[in-house]
C-alpha positions as CSV (number, residue, x, y, z in Angstrom):
1,M,-11.8,16.7,18.9
2,Y,-14.8,15.8,16.7
3,N,-18.5,16.0,17.3
4,L,-20.1,13.0,15.7
5,N,-23.4,13.2,17.7
6,G,-26.2,11.9,15.5
7,K,-23.9,10.3,13.1
8,V,-24.0,6.5,12.3
9,A,-20.9,4.7,11.2
10,L,-20.4,1.2,9.7
11,V,-17.0,-0.4,10.3
12,T,-16.2,-3.7,8.6
13,G,-13.7,-6.1,10.1
14,A,-14.2,-4.8,13.6
15,G,-14.4,-8.0,15.7
16,G,-10.7,-8.6,16.4
17,E,-9.4,-8.1,19.9
18,R,-6.3,-6.2,18.7
19,G,-7.6,-5.1,15.4
20,I,-7.7,-1.7,13.7
21,G,-11.4,-2.1,13.1
22,R,-12.2,-2.3,16.8
23,A,-10.0,0.7,17.6
24,I,-11.7,2.7,14.9
25,A,-15.2,1.8,16.1
26,V,-14.5,2.6,19.7
27,R,-12.9,5.9,18.7
28,L,-15.9,6.9,16.6
29,A,-18.2,6.0,19.5
30,Q,-16.0,8.2,21.8
31,Q,-16.6,11.1,19.5
32,G,-20.4,10.5,19.6
33,A,-21.3,8.2,16.7
34,D,-23.6,5.2,16.9
35,L,-22.0,2.1,15.3
36,I,-22.7,-0.9,13.1
37,V,-19.7,-3.2,13.6
38,N,-19.2,-6.1,11.2
39,D,-17.1,-9.2,10.9
40,I,-17.3,-12.5,9.1
41,E,-17.2,-14.5,12.3
42,E,-18.5,-13.7,15.8
43,V,-15.0,-14.2,17.2
44,P,-12.4,-13.7,14.4
45,Y,-8.9,-14.9,15.0
46,A,-10.2,-17.0,17.9
47,D,-7.5,-17.7,20.5
48,P,-8.4,-20.5,22.9
49,S,-6.2,-18.8,25.6
50,S,-8.2,-15.6,25.4
51,S,-11.6,-14.7,26.9
52,W,-12.2,-12.2,24.1
53,G,-15.9,-12.1,23.1
54,G,-15.5,-10.8,19.6
55,I,-18.1,-8.7,17.8
56,L,-20.5,-8.8,20.8
57,E,-17.8,-7.5,23.1
58,V,-17.2,-4.5,20.7
59,V,-20.9,-3.8,20.9
60,H,-20.8,-3.8,24.7
61,E,-17.7,-1.5,24.7
62,I,-19.6,1.0,22.5
63,E,-22.7,0.8,24.6
64,A,-20.7,1.4,27.7
65,L,-19.7,4.7,26.1
66,G,-23.4,5.7,26.0
67,R,-23.7,5.0,22.3
68,Q,-26.0,2.6,20.4
69,A,-24.4,-0.3,18.5
70,E,-25.4,-3.3,16.4
71,G,-23.1,-6.2,15.5
72,I,-23.8,-7.8,12.1
73,L,-22.0,-10.9,10.8
74,A,-21.5,-10.8,7.0
75,D,-19.0,-11.7,4.4
76,V,-18.1,-8.4,2.7
77,S,-17.2,-10.3,-0.5
78,D,-20.7,-11.6,-0.9
79,S,-23.1,-9.2,-2.6
80,A,-26.3,-10.6,-1.0
81,Q,-24.7,-10.5,2.5
82,V,-23.6,-6.9,2.0
83,H,-27.0,-5.8,0.9
84,S,-28.5,-7.6,3.9
85,M,-26.1,-6.0,6.3
86,V,-26.7,-2.5,5.0
87,H,-30.5,-3.0,5.0
88,Q,-30.3,-4.2,8.7
89,A,-28.3,-1.1,9.5
90,I,-30.8,1.2,7.8
91,D,-33.7,-0.6,9.6
92,R,-32.0,0.0,13.0
93,F,-30.6,3.5,12.6
94,G,-32.3,5.0,9.5
95,H,-29.1,6.0,7.8
96,I,-25.4,5.6,7.5
97,D,-23.1,8.7,7.5
98,I,-19.7,7.0,7.7
99,L,-18.4,3.8,6.1
100,V,-15.0,2.5,7.1
101,N,-13.9,-0.3,4.8
102,N,-11.5,-2.1,7.1
103,A,-12.2,-5.8,6.5
104,A,-9.2,-7.5,4.9
105,S,-8.0,-11.0,4.1
106,R,-6.1,-13.0,6.7
107,P,-2.4,-13.2,6.1
108,G,-0.9,-16.7,5.6
109,P,-0.6,-18.7,2.4
110,D,-0.5,-15.6,0.3
111,R,2.9,-14.5,1.8
112,V,5.0,-16.5,-0.6
113,P,6.9,-15.8,-3.8
114,V,4.7,-15.3,-6.9
115,V,6.1,-18.5,-8.4
116,D,4.7,-20.4,-5.5
117,L,1.4,-18.5,-5.1
118,E,-1.7,-20.6,-5.6
119,E,-4.4,-19.1,-7.8
120,E,-7.1,-19.7,-5.3
121,V,-5.1,-17.9,-2.6
122,W,-4.5,-14.9,-4.9
123,D,-8.3,-14.8,-5.7
124,A,-9.2,-14.9,-2.0
125,V,-7.1,-11.9,-1.2
126,Q,-8.5,-9.9,-4.1
127,R,-12.0,-11.0,-3.2
128,V,-12.0,-9.7,0.3
129,N,-9.7,-6.6,0.0
130,L,-10.8,-5.3,-3.4
131,K,-14.3,-6.8,-4.1
132,G,-15.4,-6.4,-0.5
133,T,-14.5,-2.7,-0.5
134,F,-16.2,-2.3,-3.8
135,L,-19.4,-3.9,-2.7
136,C,-19.7,-2.1,0.6
137,S,-18.9,1.2,-0.9
138,K,-21.4,0.7,-3.7
139,V,-24.3,-0.2,-1.5
140,V,-23.6,2.4,1.2
141,A,-23.0,5.1,-1.4
142,R,-26.3,4.4,-3.0
143,E,-28.0,5.0,0.4
144,M,-26.0,8.2,1.0
145,I,-27.0,9.5,-2.4
146,R,-30.6,8.6,-1.8
147,R,-30.6,10.4,1.5
148,G,-28.9,13.5,0.0
149,Q,-27.0,14.5,3.2
150,G,-23.5,13.7,2.0
151,G,-21.2,11.3,3.9
152,K,-17.8,9.9,4.4
153,I,-16.2,6.7,3.0
154,I,-12.9,5.7,4.4
155,I,-10.8,2.9,2.8
156,I,-8.0,1.2,4.7
157,S,-5.2,0.7,2.3
158,S,-1.5,0.3,3.4
159,T,2.0,1.5,2.8
160,A,2.0,-1.8,0.8
161,G,-0.4,0.0,-1.5
162,M,2.3,2.4,-2.4
163,R,5.4,0.2,-2.7
164,G,5.8,-3.5,-3.5
165,V,7.1,-5.9,-1.0
166,A,8.6,-9.3,-1.8
167,R,6.3,-12.2,-0.9
168,Y,3.4,-9.8,-0.6
169,A,2.4,-9.6,-4.2
170,A,-1.3,-10.5,-3.7
171,Y,-1.7,-8.2,-0.7
172,C,0.2,-5.3,-2.4
173,T,-1.8,-5.7,-5.6
174,S,-5.1,-5.5,-3.6
175,K,-3.9,-2.4,-1.7
176,F,-2.6,-0.7,-4.8
177,G,-6.0,-1.3,-6.3
178,L,-7.7,0.3,-3.4
179,I,-5.8,3.5,-4.1
180,G,-7.1,3.7,-7.6
181,F,-10.6,2.7,-6.5
182,T,-10.5,5.5,-3.9
183,Q,-9.5,8.1,-6.4
184,S,-12.1,7.1,-8.9
185,L,-14.9,6.9,-6.3
186,A,-14.0,10.2,-4.8
187,L,-14.4,11.9,-8.2
188,E,-17.8,10.2,-8.7
189,L,-19.2,11.0,-5.3
190,A,-17.9,14.5,-4.8
191,P,-21.0,16.1,-6.5
192,H,-23.1,14.3,-3.8
193,R,-20.9,15.8,-1.0
194,I,-19.6,12.3,-0.1
195,N,-15.9,12.4,0.7
196,V,-13.8,9.3,-0.1
197,N,-10.3,8.9,1.3
198,A,-7.8,6.1,1.8
199,I,-5.6,5.6,4.8
200,C,-2.2,4.0,4.2
């Protein structure tokens, strides 16, 4: 359907066995792209009953498709780690054409009524979902602008970014925020031929 030969994509949050990030990374590889796959842990959501190999297994899947791949562990909410990840990617592949901001906070203690929601839990959701997307987009967009060849930035929001859900206030807020961030960033980067879109 698409010809991504010669393109390089960075997908965050791509190490889960059943995750959206893994599926996106593999699909991009099937269409010809080389990949940088990221997660915060080598085997996120580790299940003792599973033999899943995490980020390294995603790398092997992509390589089995005849594409190049690099797995990089980094916390997307940490500026220094994001800079390091992007620099490693540039060192390996020379450029990034596609960024997929997929990394998200893990559901759990945030799925409670607002009156019971702890401040540190609220902060953790915003830090990963909003700040992480901001940091990755900022650093990758700078590289895309510097190179002058345009690019694509894809932000994974949610239907919860369009309508509130009880007990999901922290998550909904972060995903609503991503819609506004996407619209603002799209306007800023359009003159550089960098398309910015959100998937809900």
